[in-house]
C-alpha positions in Angstrom: -155.6 -59.8 -61.1 -153.4 -56.7 -61.2 -154.3 -53.3 -59.9 -154.3 -50.3 -62.3 -150.9 -49.0 -61.1 -149.2 -52.3 -61.9 -150.9 -52.5 -65.3 -150.4 -48.9 -66.3 -147.7 -48.7 -69.0 -145.0 -46.2 -68.6 -144.7 -43.7 -71.4 -142.2 -44.4 -74.1 -140.3 -41.2 -75.0 -137.7 -40.6 -77.7 -135.4 -37.5 -77.9 -132.7 -36.3 -80.2 -129.5 -34.7 -79.1 -128.9 -32.5 -82.1 -125.3 -31.6 -82.2 -123.8 -29.1 -84.6 -120.1 -28.9 -84.0 -119.6 -27.5 -80.5 -123.3 -26.7 -79.9 -126.4 -28.7 -78.9 -130.0 -27.7 -79.7 -132.4 -27.4 -76.8 -136.1 -26.4 -76.5 -137.4 -24.4 -73.5 -140.6 -26.1 -72.3 -143.4 -23.5 -71.8 -144.2 -22.6 -68.1 -147.8 -23.8 -68.7 -146.7 -27.4 -69.5 -148.1 -30.0 -67.2 -144.9 -32.1 -67.1 -141.5 -30.5 -66.7 -142.5 -26.9 -67.2 -140.0 -24.0 -67.6 -136.9 -26.2 -68.3 -134.6 -26.8 -71.2 -135.1 -30.2 -72.9 -134.2 -32.0 -76.1 -136.8 -32.2 -78.8 -138.7 -35.4 -78.9 -141.9 -36.9 -77.6 -144.0 -40.0 -77.2 -143.8 -43.2 -79.2 -147.2 -44.0 -80.6 -148.8 -47.5 -80.6 -147.2 -49.7 -83.3 -144.5 -47.1 -84.0 -140.8 -48.0 -83.9 -138.7 -45.6 -81.7 -136.6 -44.4 -84.6 -139.7 -43.6 -86.6 -141.2 -41.8 -83.7 -138.0 -39.7 -83.3 -138.1 -38.7 -87.0 -141.7 -37.7 -86.7 -141.2 -35.8 -83.4 -138.2 -33.8 -84.8 -140.2 -32.9 -87.8 -143.2 -31.8 -85.7 -141.2 -29.9 -83.0 -138.2 -28.3 -84.8 -139.0 -28.7 -88.5 -136.1 -31.0 -89.5 -136.0 -34.3 -91.3 -133.7 -37.1 -90.2 -133.1 -40.6 -91.2 -134.5 -42.8 -88.4 -131.6 -44.0 -86.3 -130.9 -47.7 -86.6 -128.3 -48.1 -83.9 -128.8 -48.1 -80.1 -129.4 -44.8 -78.3 -126.5 -43.1 -76.7 -128.3 -42.7 -73.4 -131.5 -43.9 -71.6 -133.5 -42.4 -68.7 -135.9 -44.6 -66.7 -138.3 -43.3 -64.1 -141.5 -44.6 -62.5 -143.6 -42.9 -65.2 -141.5 -43.1 -68.4 -138.7 -44.7 -70.3 -136.7 -42.4 -72.6 -134.2 -43.2 -75.3 -131.8 -40.5 -76.6 -130.1 -40.6 -79.9 -127.2 -38.4 -81.1 -128.3 -36.6 -84.3 -125.6 -34.9 -86.4 -127.2 -34.9 -89.8 -130.6 -33.5 -90.8 -132.3 -31.6 -93.6 -133.8 -28.2 -92.9 -133.0 -25.4 -90.4 -134.3 -26.0 -86.9 -137.0 -23.6 -85.8 -139.7 -23.6 -83.1 -142.4 -25.6 -85.0 -144.3 -26.3 -81.8 -144.9 -23.0 -80.0 -147.7 -24.5 -78.0 -145.0 -26.8 -76.4 -141.9 -24.6 -76.4 -141.6 -20.9 -75.9 -138.0 -20.9 -77.3 -135.3 -23.0 -78.9 -131.6 -22.3 -78.9 -128.1 -23.6 -79.7 -125.8 -23.9 -76.6 -122.1 -24.4 -76.2 -120.7 -26.4 -73.2 -119.9 -23.1 -71.4 -123.5 -22.0 -71.6 -125.1 -25.3 -70.4 -124.2 -25.0 -66.7 -126.4 -22.0 -66.3 -129.6 -23.6 -67.7 -132.4 -25.3 -65.8 -132.4 -28.7 -67.5 -135.3 -31.2 -67.6 -133.2 -34.1 -66.1 -130.2 -34.1 -63.9 -128.3 -36.6 -66.2 -128.4 -34.1 -69.2 -125.5 -31.9 -68.3 -123.1 -34.9 -68.1 -124.5 -36.3 -71.4 -124.2 -33.0 -73.2 -120.7 -32.4 -71.9 -119.6 -35.9 -72.9 -121.1 -35.5 -76.4 -119.4 -32.2 -76.9 -116.1 -33.4 -75.5 -116.3 -36.5 -77.7 -116.8 -34.3 -80.8 -113.7 -32.3 -80.0 -111.6 -35.5 -79.4 -112.5 -37.8 -82.2 -111.4 -37.9 -85.8 -114.2 -37.5 -88.3 -116.1 -40.7 -88.9 -115.2 -42.4 -85.5 -118.2 -43.6 -83.5 -119.6 -41.5 -80.6 -118.3 -42.6 -77.2 -116.1 -45.2 -78.9 
């Protein structure tokens, strides 16, 4: 018999690293949020029961920033694992619609940031700055059509 801590499932989280040229899109989590308040984060959220991660990401991006994407079929570009959640992050470079704050109850702002602006932000996870920097550097260095981090 296992205790409740052992049997409690960690949350499954999906996020999209939306990159438009030399900028990434981030959402500022409202100060009233229970988890990770008052920090900049990527749009995304929880994977629901019986939902595939790529489908969850497409749903979350539509709900949070009002864009439609094709659910990613390849592996994520980065993963974060903690005691309470497992997060998968996909690079998203194509979408339909113009991003806007479609979830003002969750975010009090969204914005596009260049590499130079990222260092001054309070980010939701300490691995984000290196991830964003790598994604933006990769964009500058690779010919069109070449795979990310390839």
